[in-house]
N, C-alpha and C positions, 0 to 999 in steps of 0.2 A: 941503194935507193936510186930510183929513176928520177934524176933531177928535173928533167923536162916535165914529167908528169907532176912532180911535187910543185914546181913553179906554177903550173896551171891551177892546181888545187889552192895554193896560197893566194893566187890572184882572185879566185872565186870567193875565198874566205874574206879577203879584203873588201871585195865588192859587197859582201853581205854585212860588212861592219863588224866582223868578228876578229878576235886576236888569238883565239884558242879553240881547238875542236878535238873531239874524241872519235876515232875511227875504230870500230870493233868488228866489222864484217871481214871475215878471213879472205874473201875474194878481193876486197878493196885493199887489204894489207898486202896481199900477194901482188896486186897490180902496181903498188908503189914501191915495194921492197924486193920483189922477186922471190920471197920466201913464203911457201905455202904451209900454214899451220892450221890443223883442225883441233881446236882446243877442247871440244866436248863441252862439259859443264864448267870448265875453268875460265877465268877471265883472261881475255886477250885484248889489249888496247894499244893503239898507236896514237900518242898524244902529239898533236901538231900545234906549234905556237909560232907566231910571227917572229922572224929574226932569230930563231933558235933551232938547234938540231932536233929533229923529231925523237921522241922517246918511246921505245917499245916495252910494254909491260907484259911479261910472259912467264908462265909457270916453268920451273926448272926441269919439268918432265919433257919439255921441248927445247933441248939445248941449241943455242945459237953459236955455231962455230965459225961461220963465215962473217966477213965484214959487210954489213948491210947498209952502212952509212948512217946509222942511227945509234943513239945511246940505248942501252938495254938495262932494264931493271927486272931482275928475276925474283921470284918468290916460290916458296914450297907450300905443300898442302896444310902445313900447320900455321901459316901466316895469313893475315887478312889483306888481300890485294888492294882493297879500297883504301885502307889506311896508308898503304905505300903510295897510292896515286894522289891522294888529297894534297900533300905538300907542294905538288907541282902545278896545282890549279889555282888561278887567281879568282877568288870569289867575287871580286868587285867588277868582273867583266863577264858578259854573257858567254856561256859555254855551248859550243856546237856539239851535237851528238847525232850519230847516224841512226838509221831506222832499225837496225838489227841488234842494238845493245839490249840484252835482257833486262827486264824490269827489276830482277833481283839485285842487279848491280847498280842500276840508275837510282832506284829508290834508296838503296843503302847509302849511296853517295850523297843524296839529298839530306838524309837524316844525320849522317856522321860529320858533315862539314861544320866546323866550329862556327864559321860565319856563313850565313845563308848565301848560296850562289845567286848572283843577280838575276840570271835568266837562263833558260835552256832553249836552244834553237835546233830544229831539225835541219841538218846540213846534208841530208842524203842527196839532194839534187846537185850539190856542188861536185861531188865525186862522180855521180852518175853522168853528168853532162860532159865531164872530161873523158870518161870511159866511152861515151857515145861516139866520139870521133877517134877512129882507129889510126894509129901511127903506121909507118911503113912496115915495121916488124910485125905488128899485129895483122896487117892485111895479108902478109905472106903466110902467117900461121893459119889464118882463116882459109886461105886458098888451099893449103895442104890438107887441112881437116876435111874440106869439101871434096878434094881429090880422092881421099880415102873412102869417103862416103859414096862417091860414084862407083868405086870398085866394089864396095860392099853390096850396093844395090844390084849390080850385075851378077854377083855370086848368089844372092838370095833368090833372084828370079829363076836361076837354074835349078834351085831346090824345090820350087813349087810343084812341078809334076809328080813329085814323090807323095803329094797330098798329106803332108804333115799337118798337125793341128796348128792353130795360130800360135799357141804358147811354145810349141816345139820350134817353130820357125824363129821366134824371138830368142830362144836359147841358142840356136845354131848361129844366129847373127852375132852373139857375143863372141863365139869362137872365131868367126870371120874377122871381127875387129881386132882380136888379139893377134891373129895371123898377119894382119896388115900393119901391126905396130901401133895401133891406137890404144888409148887408156880405158876403153870400154864405152858404154853408152854415155851420151850427153843427156839422155832422158829415156824413160822406159818406152821401148818401141811400141807403135800401134800397128798391129797386123789384123786386118778386119776383112772377113770373107762375106760376100753376099749381103744379106740384110744387116749384118753387124756393122757394115760400113755406113749405114744411115745414122749411126751415133758418132759424131766427129771425134770424140775422145773415148772410143770403145777400148776396154781393157781386154787384151788378147786372152782367149780362154783355151781350155784343154779338151773341149768337146767338139767344137766346130771343125769340120773338115771340108775340103774343097768339093764342090759339085759343078758339073758342066753349066756354064752360063753365069757363074758367080763373078762379080767384080771383086777385086782384091786391092784394098788400100794398104800401102806400105809407107809408113811415116817413121823414118829412122834418122839417127844422128849419133856421131861418135865424138870423143874428146881426143885431141892430139896436142901434146905440149900445153895442156890445160884449156885450149880453145875449142869451141863447140862447132859442130856442123849440124845441119837439119835439112832434110829433103823429103818430099812426098811424091810418090808416083802411084797411079792407079792402072792396073792391067786387068785383063779378063781371061777366065779359064775356058779354053776350047772354043768359045763363041761369045759374041756380044750382039744383043738384039738392037732393033732400030732405036728404041728409047735410050738404051745405054750409050749408043754411038752419038746420039743427038746431045745428051747431057755431057758426055765427055768433050765433044768439040766445043760446046759453049764454055765449059770451064777452062779449056785450053786457050780459047780466044780471050777470055777474061784475064787469065794469067799473063798473056802476051801484051794485052792492052795496058795493064797496070805497069808492067816492066818498061814499056815504051814511054810511060809518063814520067818515070823517075829521072830527075836531074836536080842539081842544086837550086834552091829557091822555091820549088814546087812544094805545096803543103801536103802533109801526110794524108789529110782527108781527101785531097784531090786524087791521090793514087788509089785510095780505097774506092772512091766514086767511079774511077775508070773501070775497075773490075765489077763493082756492084751494079752500076747502071747497065752494063752489058748483060749481066745475068737477069736483071729485072726486065729488060727489053724482051726476053724470051719467055717471061711469065714464071720464072723460078725464084724470084726474089725472096719469097718467104722461106725458101729452103737453103738459103745462104745465111747461116745462123751465127756467124762469128766475124770478127774483124779480119781484114785482109792479110795482116802480118804483124810481126813482132820484131823488136831489135834483138841482137844476139852478139855474143863475144865470149867472154870468160864464162858466162852463164847462158843457158839456152834461151831464156826469156829475160831480157834486160829492159831497163826503163826506156820508154818510147815505143809507140806502136803505130801501125798503119790502120787507122780507124776513122770513122766518120766524125768523131769529136776532137781529133787531134789536129789543131790548126798550126802546129809548129812547122816551120820550113825545113825541108831536107837540106843537109849540109854534106859537103864532100868529106869522105872518110867514114860515113855512117854505113853500117851493114844491117840489113833487116830482111825478113822473109816476105815473099809474095805468094800467098796460098789460098786462092779462092776455092770454094767447094759448093757442091749441091748435094743435099742429103734427102732422099725420098723415103719417108718412114716405112719400115717394113719391107722395103724393096732393095735398095742399094745406095751407095754414095760414091762420089768422085771428088777427089782433091788433088791438085797439082801444085807443088811448092818448090820454089827456088830461093836461094839467098842471093841478094844483090849488094854490091859495093858501089856506093855513089862516087862517081868520078867528076872531073871538072865539066865535062860536056854531057854526061848522062849516067850510065851505070855499067858495071861489069857483072855479068851473071856468073856466080861461082860454081854452079852445078852444070855439068856437061852431059849428064846421062839423058838419053833421048826422051822426048815427050810425046812422040807420035803414038797413037793408039796401038797397043800391043795385045796380041792374043797368045796366051801361053798354052802350049800343047802338052 
């Protein structure tokens, strides 16, 4: 059990007026205990109570041989895990529950409790807020994941002259990640040629091949020691016309302006505005159709985003993406994305792969 992280969660629980909470999200359980368990359809719960050792309820299919600093209650497939959990819950106090506990367990808990539980409270924000500030170990892990992603981008660009389909490039990327020692994708990669790039979340297909003048959006990320990377670069095949160059430079400038804005105390919406206002100034505002960025860590999209509606202030230790884009329907798209780590005075850009306009021959 990571005691420092647990203490922060307990502090948040106390601030919320709670004395007990259920954490069921495997990512959160890993974050606190260092043990990754994918329970499938079986119940997995970490019960945290004030002034008590946390209790992990887990199916015996997933043996716990190491000392996690928690008490462990195991059950088998012939037992009812809710019946085992209930005696440890105080029905007279509100029970915090995270956002990912399946209804089949929560509703059963409600119905089986001999005494109605006083209240249920969504405590997702408590753990999310702790996870949002990366400690030094996490910062180093994120740096390493991004370092591998930089190397992967370099290798993928060298494959483009072979004119593979988008889907083929995606498959080759998985081989690259494995060669680099990563755990695979952090998300399904987006490889988008030409007009396909005008769809920000295009699904790579097996029919489109490169043609001269195509833009190529490459949005990729890997997992290393469970932490995620994410980066986007846009390049051009053999040539780029005047409009493509203009749009590229506008997006690059928007990316840089947003990064320059990042420092503790600045609101997320102000960072979004730095990128969005620049794009709007050149008349392309309607073609920037998404938020400027998202938080990232153990998951590629974590709570907290760089958007026009997020008025929360940026804090040291946060890591999020800066990824403005312009998408011209039926023509092409350009997106440039970096991850930034908020420091005391500004930010550290975790990606080092060049952003200057590149023509692939």
